KOLZATOR-175730 format. One record per residue (C-alpha): residue number from 1; x, y, z. Coordinates in Angstrom, 3 decimals, padded with zeros to 6 digits, always signed. Layout:
N
PT,NUM,X,Y,Z
...
This chain:
421
PT,1,-000.574,-013.175,-028.400
PT,2,+002.997,-014.003,-027.326
PT,3,+004.993,-015.065,-030.356
PT,4,+003.145,-012.850,-032.863
PT,5,+005.605,-010.012,-032.249
PT,6,+009.368,-009.759,-031.807
PT,7,+011.632,-007.572,-029.674
PT,8,+015.262,-006.652,-030.311
PT,9,+017.641,-004.957,-027.881
PT,10,+021.049,-003.595,-028.900
PT,11,+023.452,-002.537,-026.140
PT,12,+026.360,-000.210,-026.948
PT,13,+028.351,-001.040,-023.817
PT,14,+029.653,+001.989,-021.931
PT,15,+028.158,+004.629,-024.228
PT,16,+027.058,+007.443,-021.942
PT,17,+024.015,+009.540,-022.784
PT,18,+026.100,+012.701,-023.035
PT,19,+027.854,+011.267,-026.135
PT,20,+024.662,+010.811,-028.158
PT,21,+024.964,+013.995,-030.205
PT,22,+025.019,+014.958,-033.896
PT,23,+028.776,+015.563,-033.813
PT,24,+029.793,+012.370,-031.998
PT,25,+027.177,+009.727,-032.861
PT,26,+025.242,+010.925,-035.924
PT,27,+023.648,+007.508,-036.537
PT,28,+022.311,+007.298,-032.986
PT,29,+021.236,+010.930,-033.019
PT,30,+019.252,+010.367,-036.209
PT,31,+017.611,+007.237,-034.780
PT,32,+016.855,+009.165,-031.589
PT,33,+014.597,+011.518,-033.539
PT,34,+012.690,+008.575,-035.024
PT,35,+012.179,+006.979,-031.610
PT,36,+010.971,+007.539,-028.071
PT,37,+014.011,+008.973,-026.279
PT,38,+014.404,+008.446,-022.516
PT,39,+015.846,+011.741,-021.326
PT,40,+016.462,+010.778,-017.682
PT,41,+017.666,+007.199,-018.092
PT,42,+019.759,+005.638,-015.308
PT,43,+022.029,+002.726,-014.568
PT,44,+021.885,+000.431,-011.557
PT,45,+024.493,+000.210,-008.802
PT,46,+027.130,-001.037,-009.249
PT,47,+027.263,+000.589,-012.695
PT,48,+029.166,-002.324,-014.212
PT,49,+028.372,-004.535,-017.179
PT,50,+027.860,-007.888,-015.470
PT,51,+025.336,-006.529,-012.999
PT,52,+023.720,-004.481,-015.762
PT,53,+023.325,-007.574,-017.932
PT,54,+021.473,-009.308,-015.109
PT,55,+019.287,-006.230,-014.516
PT,56,+018.436,-005.870,-018.220
PT,57,+017.677,-009.592,-018.478
PT,58,+015.467,-009.717,-015.369
PT,59,+014.052,-006.198,-015.090
PT,60,+015.218,-006.151,-011.469
PT,61,+017.677,-004.292,-009.277
PT,62,+020.654,-006.211,-007.801
PT,63,+018.784,-006.420,-004.494
PT,64,+016.280,-008.692,-006.261
PT,65,+018.352,-010.635,-008.770
PT,66,+021.293,-011.227,-006.436
PT,67,+024.324,-010.583,-008.651
PT,68,+026.444,-008.102,-006.741
PT,69,+029.095,-006.712,-009.058
PT,70,+031.859,-007.312,-011.576
PT,71,+033.611,-008.871,-008.604
PT,72,+031.550,-010.561,-005.926
PT,73,+032.185,-011.984,-002.485
PT,74,+030.989,-015.550,-001.934
PT,75,+030.921,-017.274,+001.442
PT,76,+032.923,-020.453,+000.917
PT,77,+033.715,-022.738,+003.881
PT,78,+032.917,-019.960,+006.332
PT,79,+035.151,-017.307,+004.734
PT,80,+034.542,-014.671,+002.088
PT,81,+036.219,-015.327,-001.240
PT,82,+036.068,-012.524,-003.831
PT,83,+035.712,-013.885,-007.356
PT,84,+035.636,-012.275,-010.774
PT,85,+032.127,-012.587,-012.208
PT,86,+033.584,-012.218,-015.702
PT,87,+035.252,-015.629,-015.630
PT,88,+033.418,-018.400,-017.510
PT,89,+033.336,-020.647,-014.417
PT,90,+031.933,-018.054,-012.001
PT,91,+028.419,-019.509,-012.167
PT,92,+029.797,-022.832,-010.927
PT,93,+031.287,-021.131,-007.862
PT,94,+028.113,-019.107,-007.311
PT,95,+025.916,-022.221,-007.424
PT,96,+028.191,-024.018,-004.969
PT,97,+028.131,-021.080,-002.543
PT,98,+024.491,-019.978,-002.834
PT,99,+022.602,-022.880,-004.389
PT,100,+021.805,-021.053,-007.633
PT,101,+022.501,-018.056,-009.834
PT,102,+019.946,-015.285,-010.357
PT,103,+017.099,-015.178,-007.835
PT,104,+014.436,-014.119,-010.346
PT,105,+013.468,-015.245,-013.869
PT,106,+015.259,-013.852,-016.910
PT,107,+013.575,-012.875,-020.161
PT,108,+015.034,-016.058,-021.646
PT,109,+013.074,-018.096,-019.123
PT,110,+009.901,-016.066,-019.669
PT,111,+009.951,-016.621,-023.454
PT,112,+011.349,-020.162,-023.465
PT,113,+007.961,-021.490,-024.615
PT,114,+006.835,-018.299,-026.330
PT,115,+009.189,-017.824,-029.245
PT,116,+012.566,-018.222,-027.535
PT,117,+015.583,-016.064,-026.755
PT,118,+018.888,-015.619,-028.594
PT,119,+021.687,-013.425,-027.270
PT,120,+024.924,-012.480,-029.055
PT,121,+027.485,-010.841,-026.757
PT,122,+031.067,-009.621,-027.218
PT,123,+031.799,-008.448,-023.668
PT,124,+033.134,-010.594,-020.795
PT,125,+031.938,-014.203,-020.513
PT,126,+030.202,-013.489,-017.210
PT,127,+028.253,-010.565,-018.614
PT,128,+027.169,-012.690,-021.563
PT,129,+026.175,-015.722,-019.536
PT,130,+024.162,-013.748,-016.970
PT,131,+021.768,-012.768,-019.743
PT,132,+020.575,-016.383,-019.462
PT,133,+022.493,-018.135,-016.669
PT,134,+020.297,-021.231,-016.525
PT,135,+020.257,-021.976,-020.265
PT,136,+016.644,-021.386,-021.241
PT,137,+017.657,-019.906,-024.606
PT,138,+020.708,-019.556,-026.817
PT,139,+023.765,-017.522,-025.799
PT,140,+026.621,-016.909,-028.213
PT,141,+030.028,-015.758,-026.953
PT,142,+033.632,-016.182,-028.046
PT,143,+034.412,-018.159,-024.840
PT,144,+031.662,-020.666,-025.547
PT,145,+028.168,-020.716,-027.006
PT,146,+025.250,-022.636,-025.526
PT,147,+021.834,-023.910,-026.558
PT,148,+018.907,-024.585,-024.196
PT,149,+019.708,-026.935,-021.295
PT,150,+023.381,-026.012,-021.615
PT,151,+024.230,-027.963,-024.757
PT,152,+027.538,-026.674,-026.114
PT,153,+027.388,-025.193,-029.609
PT,154,+030.468,-026.244,-031.578
PT,155,+032.219,-025.608,-034.870
PT,156,+030.964,-023.074,-037.352
PT,157,+027.775,-022.585,-035.321
PT,158,+029.722,-021.156,-032.363
PT,159,+030.624,-017.457,-032.190
PT,160,+034.270,-016.921,-033.113
PT,161,+034.916,-013.173,-033.100
PT,162,+037.623,-010.882,-031.754
PT,163,+037.037,-008.809,-028.627
PT,164,+037.109,-005.442,-030.392
PT,165,+035.253,-003.295,-032.907
PT,166,+036.012,-005.723,-035.740
PT,167,+034.494,-008.513,-033.665
PT,168,+031.441,-006.372,-032.962
PT,169,+030.941,-005.824,-036.690
PT,170,+031.347,-009.501,-037.581
PT,171,+028.933,-010.432,-034.786
PT,172,+026.418,-007.806,-035.939
PT,173,+026.430,-009.044,-039.512
PT,174,+025.779,-012.601,-038.393
PT,175,+023.125,-011.430,-035.920
PT,176,+021.211,-009.569,-038.624
PT,177,+021.294,-012.418,-041.109
PT,178,+021.000,-015.488,-038.904
PT,179,+018.996,-014.252,-035.932
PT,180,+016.796,-011.454,-037.244
PT,181,+016.151,-012.677,-040.792
PT,182,+016.320,-016.466,-040.452
PT,183,+015.680,-017.765,-036.912
PT,184,+013.382,-014.942,-035.736
PT,185,+013.170,-015.544,-031.959
PT,186,+010.695,-013.637,-029.796
PT,187,+013.577,-011.812,-028.091
PT,188,+017.009,-011.116,-029.562
PT,189,+019.873,-009.313,-027.784
PT,190,+023.016,-007.917,-029.400
PT,191,+025.569,-006.690,-026.821
PT,192,+028.513,-004.795,-028.339
PT,193,+031.932,-004.504,-026.677
PT,194,+032.518,-000.940,-027.842
PT,195,+032.878,+001.803,-026.848
PT,196,+033.451,+000.307,-023.372
PT,197,+036.258,-002.053,-024.431
PT,198,+038.191,+000.766,-026.110
PT,199,+037.606,+003.294,-023.324
PT,200,+039.253,+001.112,-020.692
PT,201,+042.541,+001.886,-022.440
PT,202,+042.146,+005.387,-023.890
PT,203,+040.971,+008.836,-022.711
PT,204,+037.388,+009.973,-023.094
PT,205,+037.060,+012.310,-026.051
PT,206,+040.201,+010.990,-027.736
PT,207,+040.304,+010.022,-031.435
PT,208,+040.206,+006.345,-030.419
PT,209,+037.049,+007.014,-028.405
PT,210,+035.422,+008.700,-031.394
PT,211,+036.404,+005.757,-033.602
PT,212,+034.758,+003.390,-031.116
PT,213,+031.597,+005.493,-031.129
PT,214,+031.507,+005.376,-034.923
PT,215,+032.004,+001.612,-034.900
PT,216,+029.096,+001.129,-032.491
PT,217,+026.944,+003.409,-034.638
PT,218,+027.751,+001.327,-037.703
PT,219,+026.486,-001.806,-035.930
PT,220,+023.293,-000.084,-034.774
PT,221,+022.679,+001.187,-038.298
PT,222,+022.946,-002.342,-039.684
PT,223,+020.427,-003.659,-037.160
PT,224,+018.033,-000.791,-037.834
PT,225,+018.210,-001.310,-041.603
PT,226,+017.470,-005.002,-041.121
PT,227,+014.550,-004.315,-038.795
PT,228,+013.095,-001.746,-041.181
PT,229,+013.328,-004.202,-044.064
PT,230,+011.531,-006.863,-042.028
PT,231,+008.871,-004.377,-040.974
PT,232,+008.316,-003.673,-044.649
PT,233,+007.545,-007.364,-045.076
PT,234,+004.858,-007.160,-042.405
PT,235,+006.861,-007.984,-039.266
PT,236,+005.935,-006.203,-036.020
PT,237,+009.231,-005.567,-034.258
PT,238,+010.044,-003.476,-031.197
PT,239,+013.636,-002.202,-031.334
PT,240,+015.326,-000.850,-028.226
PT,241,+018.810,+000.636,-028.502
PT,242,+020.729,+001.731,-025.441
PT,243,+023.648,+001.229,-023.111
PT,244,+024.260,-000.109,-019.629
PT,245,+026.304,+002.725,-018.088
PT,246,+028.547,+005.635,-018.962
PT,247,+032.241,+006.241,-018.337
PT,248,+034.385,+008.609,-016.290
PT,249,+038.119,+009.283,-016.183
PT,250,+040.584,+007.530,-013.875
PT,251,+042.500,+010.117,-011.870
PT,252,+044.195,+008.001,-009.186
PT,253,+043.836,+004.693,-007.350
PT,254,+043.841,+003.415,-003.785
PT,255,+044.453,-000.044,-002.320
PT,256,+041.472,-000.548,+000.009
PT,257,+042.848,-003.807,+001.404
PT,258,+046.012,-001.994,+002.480
PT,259,+043.959,+000.858,+003.944
PT,260,+041.808,-001.565,+005.962
PT,261,+044.922,-003.356,+007.172
PT,262,+046.270,+000.009,+008.306
PT,263,+043.099,+000.468,+010.355
PT,264,+043.818,-002.763,+012.254
PT,265,+041.720,-005.154,+010.140
PT,266,+044.653,-007.079,+008.678
PT,267,+043.869,-010.303,+010.548
PT,268,+040.236,-010.171,+009.418
PT,269,+041.353,-009.793,+005.803
PT,270,+043.701,-012.777,+006.207
PT,271,+040.981,-015.014,+007.648
PT,272,+038.387,-013.990,+005.067
PT,273,+036.166,-012.329,+007.655
PT,274,+036.465,-009.000,+005.813
PT,275,+036.886,-008.584,+002.060
PT,276,+036.865,-005.903,-000.625
PT,277,+035.273,-006.401,-004.038
PT,278,+036.428,-003.519,-006.212
PT,279,+034.016,-002.269,-008.861
PT,280,+036.225,+000.325,-010.511
PT,281,+034.959,+003.654,-009.186
PT,282,+033.299,+001.952,-006.213
PT,283,+033.750,-001.029,-003.926
PT,284,+031.569,-003.450,-002.042
PT,285,+032.712,-004.296,+001.480
PT,286,+031.958,-007.759,+002.831
PT,287,+032.121,-009.251,+006.309
PT,288,+031.226,-012.410,+008.165
PT,289,+029.557,-012.166,+011.572
PT,290,+033.044,-012.084,+013.114
PT,291,+034.198,-009.296,+010.832
PT,292,+031.053,-007.191,+010.735
PT,293,+031.617,-005.066,+013.855
PT,294,+035.291,-004.317,+013.089
PT,295,+034.389,-003.306,+009.529
PT,296,+031.496,-001.099,+010.586
PT,297,+033.828,+000.493,+013.115
PT,298,+036.083,+001.984,+010.447
PT,299,+033.423,+003.258,+008.031
PT,300,+033.313,+006.753,+009.546
PT,301,+037.056,+007.057,+009.125
PT,302,+036.780,+005.755,+005.570
PT,303,+034.173,+008.391,+004.741
PT,304,+036.692,+011.093,+005.707
PT,305,+039.402,+009.814,+003.354
PT,306,+040.250,+012.032,+000.377
PT,307,+039.464,+009.194,-002.032
PT,308,+035.948,+008.488,-000.668
PT,309,+032.959,+010.510,-001.821
PT,310,+030.385,+008.544,+000.151
PT,311,+030.243,+005.389,+002.270
PT,312,+026.850,+003.751,+002.752
PT,313,+025.406,+000.756,+004.572
PT,314,+022.044,-000.561,+005.743
PT,315,+019.020,+001.344,+004.453
PT,316,+021.188,+003.591,+002.316
PT,317,+022.389,+000.518,+000.425
PT,318,+018.753,-000.332,-000.217
PT,319,+018.205,+003.194,-001.538
PT,320,+020.812,+002.392,-004.208
PT,321,+018.884,-000.731,-005.227
PT,322,+021.314,-002.988,-003.414
PT,323,+020.549,-005.263,-000.473
PT,324,+022.932,-006.485,+002.204
PT,325,+022.985,-010.016,+000.786
PT,326,+025.546,-012.754,+001.186
PT,327,+027.835,-010.867,+003.528
PT,328,+027.736,-007.501,+001.734
PT,329,+027.837,-004.865,+004.477
PT,330,+028.696,-001.505,+002.894
PT,331,+029.712,+000.282,-000.291
PT,332,+032.040,+003.168,-001.018
PT,333,+031.684,+005.521,-003.976
PT,334,+035.054,+006.937,-004.926
PT,335,+035.743,+010.672,-004.929
PT,336,+035.607,+012.864,-008.020
PT,337,+037.624,+015.936,-008.941
PT,338,+036.196,+018.374,-011.455
PT,339,+039.256,+019.112,-013.610
PT,340,+039.182,+018.122,-017.286
PT,341,+041.273,+015.594,-019.178
PT,342,+043.430,+016.595,-022.207
PT,343,+040.353,+016.374,-024.465
PT,344,+038.244,+018.680,-022.330
PT,345,+036.126,+015.995,-020.659
PT,346,+035.533,+017.080,-017.065
PT,347,+035.768,+014.835,-014.030
PT,348,+038.516,+012.598,-012.668
PT,349,+037.756,+009.704,-010.332
PT,350,+039.622,+007.702,-007.754
PT,351,+039.371,+003.982,-008.470
PT,352,+039.878,+000.879,-006.365
PT,353,+043.183,-000.848,-007.095
PT,354,+043.115,-004.515,-008.093
PT,355,+046.075,-006.810,-007.480
PT,356,+048.101,-007.372,-010.646
PT,357,+046.035,-004.887,-012.635
PT,358,+047.523,-001.369,-012.544
PT,359,+044.997,+001.432,-012.919
PT,360,+045.088,+002.926,-016.423
PT,361,+045.356,+006.553,-015.292
PT,362,+043.607,+008.870,-017.748
PT,363,+041.476,+006.128,-019.312
PT,364,+037.797,+005.409,-018.772
PT,365,+036.226,+003.595,-015.830
PT,366,+032.874,+003.175,-014.079
PT,367,+031.199,+001.209,-011.277
PT,368,+029.908,+003.737,-008.780
PT,369,+027.246,+006.429,-008.896
PT,370,+029.212,+009.301,-010.381
PT,371,+027.313,+011.814,-012.532
PT,372,+028.366,+010.439,-015.938
PT,373,+028.727,+006.719,-015.287
PT,374,+025.077,+006.392,-014.157
PT,375,+023.710,+008.017,-017.340
PT,376,+023.326,+005.405,-020.057
PT,377,+020.977,+006.067,-022.982
PT,378,+017.848,+004.329,-024.209
PT,379,+015.585,+004.823,-027.184
PT,380,+012.566,+002.769,-028.194
PT,381,+011.698,+002.454,-031.876
PT,382,+008.387,+000.855,-032.814
PT,383,+008.197,+001.942,-036.433
PT,384,+007.242,+005.529,-035.749
PT,385,+004.255,+005.085,-033.423
PT,386,+006.150,+006.297,-030.352
PT,387,+008.399,+009.325,-030.801
PT,388,+009.456,+012.347,-028.829
PT,389,+011.006,+012.522,-025.377
PT,390,+010.078,+010.753,-022.164
PT,391,+010.919,+013.267,-019.442
PT,392,+010.337,+011.141,-016.351
PT,393,+012.982,+008.869,-014.850
PT,394,+013.637,+005.522,-016.481
PT,395,+016.138,+002.763,-015.731
PT,396,+017.751,-000.177,-017.467
PT,397,+015.371,-002.345,-015.406
PT,398,+012.520,-000.986,-017.595
PT,399,+013.771,-002.833,-020.688
PT,400,+012.532,-006.311,-019.723
PT,401,+008.986,-005.268,-018.669
PT,402,+008.665,-003.172,-021.833
PT,403,+009.580,-006.191,-023.948
PT,404,+007.273,-008.474,-021.932
PT,405,+004.349,-006.085,-022.399
PT,406,+004.991,-005.823,-026.136
PT,407,+004.996,-009.615,-026.427
PT,408,+001.799,-009.986,-024.411
PT,409,+003.529,-011.701,-021.487
PT,410,+002.926,-011.232,-017.770
PT,411,+004.263,-008.017,-016.286
PT,412,+004.571,-009.438,-012.773
PT,413,+007.851,-009.804,-010.924
PT,414,+009.733,-006.800,-012.341
PT,415,+011.222,-003.869,-010.445
PT,416,+011.143,-001.811,-013.627
PT,417,+008.121,-000.465,-015.436
PT,418,+006.810,-000.747,-018.978
PT,419,+007.682,+002.359,-021.005
PT,420,+004.475,+002.180,-023.056
PT,421,+001.840,+001.665,-020.363
């Protein structure tokens, strides 16, 4: 029966699977051996947090749920306007342009009348709000917390934490006490900012990176201890711990708008008939009907550029779980060099430059389908019944159907699969 069980998901944002080791994340490594470990777990494209949040919440690829990236092109008054999905007001712009937000139900909607949903998130506002964009459950975030039907949560009941490891820890403590022990919803999400937040300003493998890994492990340990205590009281709780994507190193950047202008598309960029939505180590390329042919005409040349690993459109976009929706025409995955950073972490990536935001050369980044950024981790702990290693491919879209199955809810409408069936 739905409601007789509970599911908890903890996301350590940006923690790649290659960092879950005894020497780097001893807490996670220990929990791994008590759980079912997904050994070939993958991200979605773009491998960015806001899209990942929507895919975790819905169990669907971007082609199905309709959120394109960390930055997304919207057709507004006949022209493409690229907006930052992370901004708190992005959903308002998305509704005005498309008539809605996500195209498929979220877990919050599925459990609205079956025990409810509570999400605590310390990443960007957009990533937090796309866990439940239509307010079926409770979402807590430092930019604003909301109850069902969009009622604003004020005062001491709101989530006032810093956007760093200290904020993650304060949020975790409240989550364990208030959400897990007291309110006990059917589904509870805890989305940590680290190590992703730290890595966007420091090198992979650096002491600061290791500190961020330890901080995330501390939060996971607190959740696990709480869950184990509740299980000892007779609770049946499914705990999933994982991440949304990994990280790679920024080696250099390129201004794709300037490159397109140099190919003769300057007037199309000015009129909004062609647009670039950078995703870090990838970009989505948009066009109106007027701009489509000119854009397609330069893709072969783009694929030969030193900074481009691969340029895809049409069916190849679909192969990446992404549909040509809302003016999206093509995607470029940025090139990778194999040399190591000062801490011995191999791989340097080109990234897409963003106006007013200089690339932090040598720091972490993600967004495309590079070998490390598409390898998040996932483990499923059900009190010891399921252990060992799952060898076959899994994806972050498998989290929602696994939770739905555990709660006795319908498994229809997911792209992902249940990990226990």
